N, C-alpha and C positions, 0 to 999 in steps of 0.2 A: 209442179215445174221447178226444175232444178238448176241453179245460175253458179257456175265457179267464175271468180273473177282472180286473175292470174297475172303475177308481175313477178320480179326477179327476185327481191328479198320480202315481200309481205309484211313490209316494214310503215309503210306510208299511204302511196297510192291506192293500191288493193284493199287496205283496211279502210280508208275512206271511203272508198266505192261500195265496199261490202255494208257500211255503216250507212249511207244514202240508199242502197237499194233496200234494204230493209225497212229503213224508216217509209220512204216513197209508197214499197209495198203494202205498208202497217195503213198509210192513209188513204189508200186507193181500194183498201179492202181485198188485195191480192193476196191468195195464200203464195208464197215462194218459200224455196230453201236456198239459201244463198250463201255460199262459203267465198274464203279469199284464201290464197295460197300463192307461195312463191317457188321459184327453181332452185333457190337455196335458202339454207336456213340462216335466222337473226332474231331479232326482237323487234316490236312494236316501237316507233320512234314518239318519244314525249311530245314533239311538236304536232304529231297528227293527232294525239289525243287533245292536247289544247284547242286545236283549231275547229274540231269537231265539237267540243264539248260548249264552244262559244255558239253554234248554232243548236245547241240542245240534244244534240248525240253524242252517247256517252260509248267510248271504245275501252272504258276501263278493264273489262274482262276477256279483251281479244288477245290472242296470243299469234305470234308467227308460226306460221306452219308450211311443211311443204307440201307437195301434192301428194306424196305418199302418206301423209297424215290425216288428209280428207277422207271421211268413210265413203267407201264407193266412188273413188276419183274417176272411174271412167264411165259414169253413169251421170252424165249431165245433157242438158238438153239445148243450154246456152253456156259458151265458155268466151268470156272477153278477157282479152289482154289489154292492157294499161299501159306497158312498157315496150318497145321494139324490140329489146333482149328477149323479153319473155314470147312475145310472138314468134322468134325465130327459134326459140326452145320448146315451144308448145308442142308436148308431143301428138300424134297421130288419135283422132277420136273417131267412134264410130260415125257413119254417115249420115245417121239421125242428128248426130250433133252440129249446132250451128255454130259458127266461130265467128266473132267480130273484132278486130282490131281497133283500137281507139287510142292513140299513145298522148299521153300526159307528160308534163314536162318534171322532172324530178326537182323537189323542192328542198332535198336535203342539202345541207350546207349555207342556205339562204334564211333571210330574215322570214319573221311570221307573215309579212303580206305576201311574199310569194307562195308560201303554204297557203293563206286563206285564197289566193288567186285558183291555184290548183284544186283546193277542197271546192271552189264556188263552181268550176269547172265540171268537175266530176257531180256537183250535185244536180247541175242541168242536165247532163247526161244521162245521169240515174233516172230524174224526171219523164225526160223523154222517153226512153225505154220502158219504163212502169206504163205511161201513158199508152203506150204502143201496144205493150201485152195485154194489159186491158182491155183494148181492141181488138184481141185476137192476131195482131200482126206481131212479126221481129224485124224490127228498123234494120237497114243496112248500117253499116258503120258510117260511112259518110253523112248520113243522116243525125247520129248519134254526134259526129265531131262537130256539125253546124250548131246541134242544140248544146255543145259546151261551150263554143266559142262565136257564137253570136254571128256566123256565116263567115267570120275571118278564117284565115289559116291557123291552125295552131301553133305555138310556140314552142317549138323542140329545142 
């Protein structure tokens, strides 16, 4: 299965989600190909690297990519958008590709506590997604959002 995490800049939320998905898939023994990309080119933010390192996930080798830099960009089983702008700009995919939109607040310009909150919410959503995939299901966006925020509304 191929999963793409899409955000506007591929500098924070999508990078953290990619790291979490790879981590949880490996822990579950699930073979996945996970990519992240942005609708605009930029760089991976140091805060993303820092807070992910705190939980043992290394983003050192991660680079910011646009969708066109991802191998075979139109051949994904699941496209997960993690910001509203990316959801709006997300290109059309073949009918077999499932799309899920779970918005997470942008921690850019905030303190590390805000980055940790977003990291942890992404981690919970990732864990729920991997558990569902292992059970042969693709959860709806609302299920992932509930997992991320414990049933509370997402802080946009």
